[in-house]
C-alpha angles and dihedrals in degrees: 000000000000091000092050091047091050092052092045094050093046092054098038110027095092092052096040105036097025099251123089095204127126092219084070086073091077094040095049093043091052092049092050094048090050090051092048091056098044128083122229091261136154091280132054116280096258108122109123118258125216104234111229094009113145122245117266111289116263116248115265116271116262119254111286094038098278112186118256119266117273120259114282119259117260111273117264130219132031139293129202120249114205125209110175145337128239139167111282105256130161090234094064107115128201125186130114124067137281135204092329122049092228095050112093117203118248137164114243106207138197098183095264105043136019132206120208110231145165131194119254128190114249091218085073104023103032120109101274098033089048091051090055095043093053087066090058105084094193090054091045093050093049093050093046091050091051092047093053094042090057092049091047091053092048090050088060089060101044147331111300139187104222118224123214125259114279098025097155133173131192091237144339091279089062090054090050091051089054089055090052096044094049097038097124093045092049093048091053094044095049091048092051093046098039110141091344134120135202119242127184125217124190125185113205118192132203098211094192091055090049090049091052091049092051093044091057090070095042129097119265119251122248125273111308118250098038124108090232091054091050093051091046091051092050091049092047092049091052091048090047092054090051090048091051090053092050093045092049091052091048091049092052092047091050094051093045093048093051093048092045089058089062096043133082089216137357140198130197111208132189116278118264120257105257094215091054100041099034095222121154121237131010116311103226095169131032106174139167120206130193106216134181110257092239094053098063092106092052090049092054091049091050093050090050090050093049093048092051090050095051102031093096088061092055099261124145121188123206120198119197132183164330094245136166105273099255092147093059102045111109112267095243091051 
């Protein structure tokens, strides 16, 4: 299962959780495992799970070898699935449905903030049913798509703090208590994200093409066939590889610095695993940029300019977004 989940997240995370980065595999997997180990209680499902830990031991058999108790009945009733938090404004509109077709979207308010929620049946989203469903990749993909679609629609209305997949409360009162308990954090996060969007930029490099471009300006080796020429060629190739590494790092630094000038905040993340993501070339930059909503056009123009500048060296730049600003929400949020 972990291998399948890794492959699924690498191929789907960008589409489903608004970031097409393979490092989201670990983040998404961790969030899902946490959710699988947490009950639908009065607080979000965020307590850490111990991956691979066995279920709680069954009680010892009664004297005389009585058989163990039968499996408990599926939980009854509903929980409350939360999507994102926004400032409480009269214009906030609910309606439509969330991760379950019977759960209508509504804003749960406390007078200062509001959390977008929908009801979910515990026979599907309670602790044990959820644990089983997280092993069903088709179910998981459908739920993740719905979760992100709701957040994306809310982002069109107002600034939101996105919540992770499987943030579940026992009832609306639990969601309101979260708003109260995290008031200071939410105020700071909404201020930082106000009228801003997350964009991803990846720089993919064809190293052979860069090597050819650098070789064009280099000196020719000696006459072929001689020992001196062979040693010279080997030394030049080693120097060329080192030059390619330096030039690739400089190229990534140049792109990041130019983008950072246009962004309110920026993050550089580890490169995606090529086998998981399927990208071509070496990913020398995997960045996230928090950009004012009105500057999206300027960002696109800058990315086009940078790609034209570095295309001769074998660089390709991919721009993704806009996304909910997951990368810029405080870690403990």
